C-alpha positions, 0 to 999 in steps of 0.5 A: 394786939387783940382783933375785934370782928364788927358786924359788917365783918362777922357778915362778910365772913358768912358770905365768904363761907357761902361762896367758897363752898359753892366754888369747891362744889363746882370744882369738885363737879368738874373734876368728877365729870372730867374723870368720868369722860376719861374713864368711860368715853370710847372715843380716845380723843375725848379721853385725851382731852379729859386728861388735860383738863384734869391737869389744869384743875389744880385739884388733889382729886384729879391725881387718881384718875390720871394715875389710872389713865396711865393704863389706858389702852391708847398711847395718846391718853396715856401720854396726856395723862403723864403730861397732865400729872406734871402739869397738876404739880401734885406730888401725890402723883409721883408714885404712879408715875415712877411705877409706870415709868419702867413698864411703859412700852412706848417710848414717847410716853415714856419720855413724858412720864420721865419728864413729869417725874423730874418736875414733881421731883423738883418740887418736892426737893424745894419743900423740903429746902424750905425753898419757894417751889416754882408751882407756888401760888401762895406765901404764908407767914406763921405770925404771933402765938399767944400761949394761954396754956400753963406750959412754956412759950417756946414748948408751945411755939415750937409745937405750933410753928413746926406743925403748920410749916411742915403741914404747909411744905408737904402741900402744893403751891405753898411756900412758908415765910421765914420767922421774923421777916420784914414787910419790905422783904415780904412785899418783894418776894410776893412781887418777884414770884407773883404770890399772895400772901396770908398769915396765921395767928394762933391762940392756944387756949388752956386745956380743960380736963373734965372727968376723964375728958380733955378738950384742946382749943385754938382761935385761929386768925387769918390775915393778909400778908404782910397787910394783916387785913382779916379774912377768917377766924374760926375758934376749933376744939377737939376732945379726947376721953380716957384721959384721967390726969394732965398728959402733955402727950396727948395735948400735944397730938390733939393740938397738932390734929386741930392745926393741920385741920386748920390747914386743910380747911384753909386749902379748900377755900384759899383761892376764894380769899 
């Protein structure tokens, strides 16, 4: 079913972009300031509080300063950083925690590092199995896929669903709805797990070959789930030169890049939707 955006809808979407950008700037500034305190303050109590505060931001940008704080000279700061990495629930923090687990001289700090490692590994394993992680906040359905290319529907669907599913499962805070899920079942999961639902509807446009260049384009519609209220829409495209004839391998690569970029943009604004 074709979705048409009214002037009112377009106005709302424009306002949403402005509000989302403002919110993102605010979140980034908060992480930057807390990171500065953690890095520069002479008072270990200030550094400890900064570490703990970074742990509740849920921002990926908090991982690096918290990992660096595992080298802090005060055990209270190191313990707070380890706890914050677990609270942050970003699996990107796993490598530095594991690296410091064997090197940490303080038994209490080491115990906190081990605890955070276990918490992040639980999240990571749940993702791999397609389960709903304990830290999930958003439940995403991959809905209707319209194929306007000359390739088979099954081929295009496999690429789109596979790319979106793998990308979402690699990110913190997300669970992916099973294909063909009934609305009633989705509502029960959303209520039981206290999640917010969204659906991606994707149209794959026909590749355009012009000389030695190919252009790949999509139409991306994001709606509520299972309600289908429009939240955002975009028409991203990407091109590559040096392609003189139809090359499905290049098409696939560009399509995946577009899809992953769409998810990353969604992740930056989902909290404001």
